[in-house]
C-alpha angles and dihedrals in degrees: 000000000000122000094254092049091051094050092046090049092050092050092048093050091049091052097044102036098027090227114150115249089237090061091048092051091051090051093050092046090050091050091050091050090051091051093048092049089062088065103030099039136288093248096045120123106234128179120198136179136184121204107225092202100049103017091233113155122206130181137175138181117234120214134171118242111237138167093236123023117228098163114033092194093059104024140054129192120249090241093054092042091056089055086066098033123016096207095051114137136192112274095027126113120247119206115201120189116239123222094245093175089074091058098035097107095043092044092049092054091047090048091053092052095046092043091053092049096042091042091059090049092051090046091052092048090047092052091047091051090049099048103033093074089050095067108135094023127117120253134183123221143141135249107267102173144329124253104194102299094336120093126225110216121202111222127185096274106005147022123256134190127235103198121210091248090057095050125096102251098225095051125099124197136206132199110276094017115144114247131191118198144148122255102245098183142338120214133178114252136176094256095041138291115334106224113196117199130197138197093170101056121099090240090066091058091046091055092048090055090050089051097046102033117057091195090060092046092053092042095244084124116039124207104219101181140354127200125176146191090195115238094005115053141344136180123214121187114208139177135184125236089198117065089211093060123077106216096205094043092051091053093046094049129197107333089346095298096141099043091043091057091052093047091051090053088053096052093259097312110173113239123203111200108209122197106230118231133185088216106087095210092052092045092050091048091050093047093062091065134166082042117083109233120206096199144335125221121198104225098181122000094190094057091032098238121158137175122216121202118210137166121261093257092051096050096087091046092050093051096038130199109325088353092295098139098048091042092054091044091054091048092048096050100030089232128122102235127202117192122209133173123237092245092052091048091049092050091049092050092046091050092051092044090050091058092049088050088073090070116097112255095012111119128190094268094050090044090054092049091051094045094049089051092052097258094121097122114089092201090056091048090053090059095043126105113238089237090065090062098045088072087071117092112254096020117105131187096270093046091047092051091048092050093051092047092049091049091051091050091048092052089048093050093043107042117185113254115253124226 
């Protein structure tokens, strides 16, 4: 290979593969050394250099000067060393130039093979380093081919995969069709970085909001949580860091222009924008939108259980088709939500109050107060201290003592049957 050919080749590789010239030179030098070792000795110490400006290649074998040679590949006698350099001394290293012209053709072929192989490795590492920090970001590509039900997407510099599980179920794709997706993850693989894309992950919807809504991009509006049933429905909880900015209104846009653009990108997926609240009851009530919730009762804060009360006509909306709405609401808030209608709640309260009405001195109003506060079990009342009931509005010390006494008498007169 002439000098000009070498320099042209290096420049072309740098342009096409984006591999620094320094890396290429190291690869070629390493290949040349490997080729020379086949003729000089596999254990020989060989130093090689390639001038990037002229293309001149130089190589030498390095041996230690000794009195008596035990390994000819690594050592040279003092007598022989002084034939090359008169001031050579024992313990020094002697560098002897190698006739590289004899191995030029062989070394060049070896260099090509190693360069091709190493070049692909460097290219793979370069692509991995470029795409790994982009996990979670949006990218644009086009459908290149289909691999069973997975789709191979052509990006600017690499290929990525859009697995079936990360596709929006109602979408259909054609070869050459433009596709926008989020980079879900980037892993190292034997043939290069495996770039996995997603259109179904919550992060894709987050990035679309950042793209379409300036207030989300500049963090005036924060997206707190995103849950999705891809292609059908999603819930996005938002809050504003500026009291002058309505978080939901900013995301919807003038006459729904912003939210409509996002929904079109998601094949018509319905998006419920949920105002975030630090109050669990309020947050749970908001999360059941579009259903109108009358009230929410926190049943157990430690196990995160809540009960939502809705009207009869709002029950189906609150639960959603196949339980979709309540399932997404529970996932959004992290609370286990039970939905009841007002009539069912009233019947439950009346039933409980009716049982308490059997206690002496407990009228309908007192029974309802006790039942609403969770004191609807007569056995539990019998074991209660009067002071626990005086905390309830409308129940004084005398009434509380009378209720406990009546409950104890009732339990005594109506013992539970034993097995």
